[in-house]
C-alpha positions, 0 to 999 in steps of 0.5 A, a space after each residue: 500500499 505504501 509503495 502504491 501511494 508513493 508511486 501515485 504521488 510521484 507520478 503526479 508530481 512529475 506531470 505538474 508544472 508550476 509557473 515561478 516568478 523571479 524579480 532580480 537584477 540582470 548580470 552579464 559576463 563572458 560566461 552568460 546572462 544571469 538573474 541575480 536574486 537574493 545574492 544568488 545567480 541563475 543562468 538564463 538559458 534562452 537569454 535572447 529574452 533579455 537582450 533589450 535589457 541592460 546590465 543591472 536592470 531589475 526584471 520580473 520573469 516567469 520561468 521554469 528550471 532546466 537540467 541543461 542549456 541546450 542553446 548554450 552547450 555549443 557556444 564558446 565562452 571565456 575560461 571564467 567560472 561563474 557560480 550559479 544556483 541553477 539554470 532557468 528558461 524564461 517563459 514570459 518577461 513581465 517588464 
């Protein structure tokens, strides 16, 4: 019974996506575009959504977490390491 309940709960949770809202500051360097929230940076996988925004500008976005940034995998970047909390894909720019 416990196994059945665990299976039912886990199958439900993987199919439901919740819109998440970030309000943060744009940070850019040679490694990519990030949104900084509470001193933690999140790499933006689809940074074209923020091309019209400037470094240091505050933005509010609806996003999903991503495991990988497929668009960024084959692009050359600098040898700098930019620590980040996770990778996100912007679904909607609220600005």
